C-alpha positions in Angstrom: 7.9 12.1 -8.5 7.7 15.5 -6.7 10.9 17.5 -7.4 11.4 18.2 -3.7 11.1 14.6 -2.8 13.4 13.6 -5.7 16.1 15.9 -4.4 15.7 14.6 -0.8 16.0 11.0 -2.0 18.9 11.7 -4.2 20.8 13.3 -1.3 20.0 10.3 1.0 21.3 7.8 -1.7 24.5 9.8 -2.4 25.1 10.2 1.3 25.4 6.5 2.0 21.7 5.4 1.6 19.4 3.8 4.1 21.1 2.5 7.2 18.2 1.0 9.2 15.3 -1.0 7.9 12.0 -1.8 9.7 9.9 -4.7 8.3 6.2 -5.1 9.0 5.1 -8.8 9.2 1.8 -10.6 9.1 1.6 -11.7 12.7 -1.3 -9.5 13.8 -4.6 -9.1 12.0 -5.1 -5.7 10.4 -8.0 -3.5 11.5 -10.1 -1.3 9.2 -8.1 1.8 10.3 -4.7 0.3 9.4 -3.0 0.9 6.1 -3.2 -2.6 4.7 -0.7 -3.7 1.9 -2.3 -5.8 -0.8 1.0 -5.1 -2.7 4.5 -4.1 -1.6 5.2 -0.7 0.0 8.3 1.2 1.1 8.1 4.3 3.3 11.1 6.6 3.5 11.2 9.6 5.8 13.0 12.5 4.2 12.9 14.8 7.2 11.3 14.5 10.7 10.0 11.3 12.4 7.5 9.0 10.7 6.2 7.4 13.9 3.9 4.4 13.3 2.7 1.1 14.6 3.5 -2.2 12.8 2.9 -5.9 13.5 6.1 -7.5 14.7 6.6 -11.1 16.0 3.0 -11.4 17.2 2.8 -7.9 18.8 2.0 -4.4 17.7 5.1 -2.3 18.1 5.6 1.5 17.8 8.6 2.4 15.7 10.3 5.8 15.0 11.7 5.9 11.5 13.8 9.0 10.7 16.0 10.1 7.9 18.3 7.3 6.6 15.8 4.7 7.7 12.9 3.0 5.9 9.9 0.8 6.6 9.1 -2.1 4.2 5.5 -3.4 4.2 5.4 -6.8 2.3 2.2 -8.0 0.7 -0.6 -8.7 3.3 1.1 -6.7 6.1 0.1 -3.3 7.4 1.2 -0.1 9.2 -0.5 2.7 11.1 1.2 6.1 11.1 -0.2 8.6 13.6 0.9 11.8 11.8 1.2 13.6 15.1 4.9 14.6 14.5 6.3 16.9 11.7 7.5 14.7 8.9 8.2 14.7 5.1 7.8 11.1 3.8 7.8 9.3 0.5 5.8 6.1 0.2 6.4 3.9 -2.9 3.6 1.4 -3.8 5.0 -1.1 -6.2 3.2 -2.9 -9.1 4.3 -4.9 -12.1 5.0 -1.9 -14.3 6.6 0.4 -11.8 5.4 2.2 -8.7 3.2 5.0 -7.3 5.0 7.7 -5.4 3.1 9.4 -2.6 4.7 12.4 -1.0 3.3 13.7 2.3 4.5 16.9 4.1 2.9 17.5 7.5 3.6 19.8 10.4 1.9 17.2 12.7 -1.4 17.1 14.6 -3.3 15.0 11.9 -3.2 17.9 9.5 -1.4 16.0 6.7 -1.9 16.4 3.0 -0.5 14.5 0.0 1.4 17.0 -1.9 1.8 14.7 -4.9 0.8 11.2 -6.1 2.4 10.1 -9.3 2.7 6.9 -11.4 6.3 6.0 -12.4 7.2 3.2 -14.9 10.4 1.2 -14.7 12.9 2.5 -17.2 14.6 -0.9 -17.3 14.5 -4.4 -15.9 16.8 -3.7 -13.0 14.3 -2.2 -10.6 11.8 -5.0 -11.1 14.5 -7.6 -10.6 15.7 -6.0 -7.3 12.1 -5.7 -6.1 11.6 -9.5 -6.7 14.7 -10.2 -4.6 13.3 -7.9 -1.8 10.0 -9.8 -1.8 11.7 -13.0 -0.8 10.6 -13.5 2.9 12.1 -10.5 4.7 13.4 -11.3 8.2 14.7 -9.0 10.8 17.9 -10.9 11.4 18.9 -10.2 7.8 19.2 -6.4 8.1 22.3 -6.0 6.0 21.4 -7.8 2.9 17.9 -6.2 2.8 19.3 -2.7 3.4 21.6 -3.2 0.4 18.6 -4.3 -1.7 16.5 -1.3 -0.5 19.2 1.1 -1.5 19.6 -0.6 -4.9 15.8 -0.4 -5.4 15.8 3.3 -4.4 18.5 4.0 -6.9 16.5 2.4 -9.8 13.3 4.3 -8.6 15.2 7.6 -8.8 16.6 6.6 -12.2 13.1 5.8 -13.5 11.6 9.0 -12.0 14.2 11.1 -13.6 13.7 9.5 -17.0 10.0 9.9 -16.8 10.3 13.6 -16.0 12.1 13.9 -19.3 9.7 11.7 -21.3 6.0 12.0 -20.3 4.6 9.4 -22.6 1.8 8.0 -20.3 -1.7 9.3 -20.9 -3.3 11.3 -18.1 -6.3 8.9 -17.9 -4.1 5.9 -17.5 -2.0 7.6 -14.7 -5.2 8.7 -12.9 -6.5 5.1 -13.1 -3.3 3.7 -11.7 -3.4 6.2 -8.8 -7.0 5.3 -8.0 -6.4 1.6 -8.3 -3.6 1.6 -5.7 -5.6 4.0 -3.5 -8.4 1.4 -3.4 -5.9 -1.4 -2.8 -4.9 0.4 0.4 -8.2 1.9 1.5 -10.9 -0.6 0.4 -12.2 -0.9 3.9 -12.8 2.9 4.2 -14.2 3.6 0.7 -18.0 3.2 0.6 -18.7 4.5 -2.9 -17.3 6.1 -6.1 -18.2 9.5 -4.5 -15.6 8.9 -1.8 -12.9 8.4 -4.4 -14.1 11.3 -6.5 -13.8 13.6 -3.5 -10.3 12.4 -2.7 -9.1 12.8 -6.3 -11.1 16.0 -7.0 -13.0 14.2 -9.9 -16.6 13.7 -10.7 -18.3 10.3 -9.7 -19.3 9.8 -13.4 -15.7 10.2 -14.5 -14.7 7.5 -12.0 -17.3 5.2 -13.4 -16.2 5.9 -17.0 -12.5 5.5 -16.0 -13.0 2.0 -14.6 -15.2 0.9 -17.4 -12.7 2.0 -20.1 -9.6 0.7 -18.3 -10.9 -2.6 -16.9 -14.2 -3.4 -18.6 -15.9 -3.6 -15.2 -17.8 -1.2 -13.0 -16.2 0.6 -10.0 -18.4 -1.2 -7.5 -17.6 -4.6 -9.0 -13.9 -3.8 -8.7 -14.2 -2.7 -5.1 -16.2 -5.8 -4.2 -13.6 -8.0 -5.8 -10.8 -6.4 -3.7 -12.8 -6.8 -0.5 -13.8 -10.4 -1.1 -10.3 -11.5 -2.2 -9.0 -10.0 1.1 -11.7 -11.7 3.1 -10.6 -15.0 1.5 -7.0 -14.4 2.7 -8.1 -13.5 6.2 -10.4 -16.5 6.5 -7.5 -18.8 5.6 -4.9 -17.0 7.6 -6.6 -15.9 10.9 -9.1 -17.3 13.4 -11.0 -14.1 14.0 -14.8 -14.4 13.8 -16.8 -13.5 10.8 -18.1 -10.2 12.3 -14.5 -9.0 12.7 -13.4 -10.0 9.2 -16.5 -8.4 7.7 -15.6 -5.1 9.4 -11.9 -5.3 8.4 -13.0 -5.7 4.8 -15.3 -2.7 4.9 -18.7 -4.3 5.5 -20.8 -2.9 8.4 -23.4 -5.6 8.3 -22.2 -9.2 8.6 -25.3 -10.6 6.9 -24.7 -8.5 3.8 -21.1 -9.5 3.7 -22.1 -13.2 3.9 -24.6 -12.8 1.0 -22.0 -11.0 -1.2 -19.3 -13.6 -0.3 -21.6 -16.5 -1.1 -22.7 -15.0 -4.4 -19.1 -14.6 -5.6 -17.4 -17.6 -4.0 -20.3 -20.1 -4.0 -19.8 -20.8 -0.2 -20.6 -18.9 3.0 -17.5 -17.5 4.7 -17.7 -20.2 7.4 -17.9 -22.9 4.8 -15.0 -21.4 2.9 -12.9 -21.4 6.1 -13.7 -25.0 6.7 -12.7 -25.9 3.2 -9.2 -24.3 3.7 -6.6 -24.7 6.4 -6.6 -22.1 9.2 -3.5 -21.4 11.1 -3.9 -20.6 14.8 -2.1 -17.9 16.7 
């Protein structure tokens, strides 16, 4: 974790911790421009205002998280920061082994840049245990218990970050892969090729291909397609939007191509897959 971000977070925790928690839900379909969570994310403003839109009780609401507040994005929810206001913010993207820490510092006006992105491994079982408790169906009428869990989670995140600063045992290639993996989980609808990822991470396209083959045994394009089709399956079962909309949300500009890819992988057309599974109406 960036040293500046680490110091800010440590001050927040020692000064009483998070006092207000916003929780994004799954009540409104995400669009391609939204930051979709295929995992669990926690955004903590360190300074300034992290203004964003989130789905809440069937509506899209604008919230204004500031220091001593946080926004929790459970799996299959989304948020949309506008980056128009000055803000320093840490976003933690959790996985089984630990989390990715993204630190953004912007003066506003869309000119934001990630100052750092780093993989952190849990240094004990406590952080993973607290995260599992936090995953249990967050509700807005349970602010106090979840705020306590968020503060406990942040404490263990800080502890793991500090330990990793002292013991850098992870290989550079493995850390790079984890960063790219979670980047794709969030941006699969916007990434069109390995060149897009290579540009974002300042790597060569060939290295991206080599990294995915060595770490997963599959190609980059196969991995990206798997993420998109898995998300399409979720949307087809969960929402009533038409196939054109779901194709766009999943990063496909042509519905016919999306349908061909979907059928090749799942053995059914998107419409047939939807009929086979229950769809909840909103």
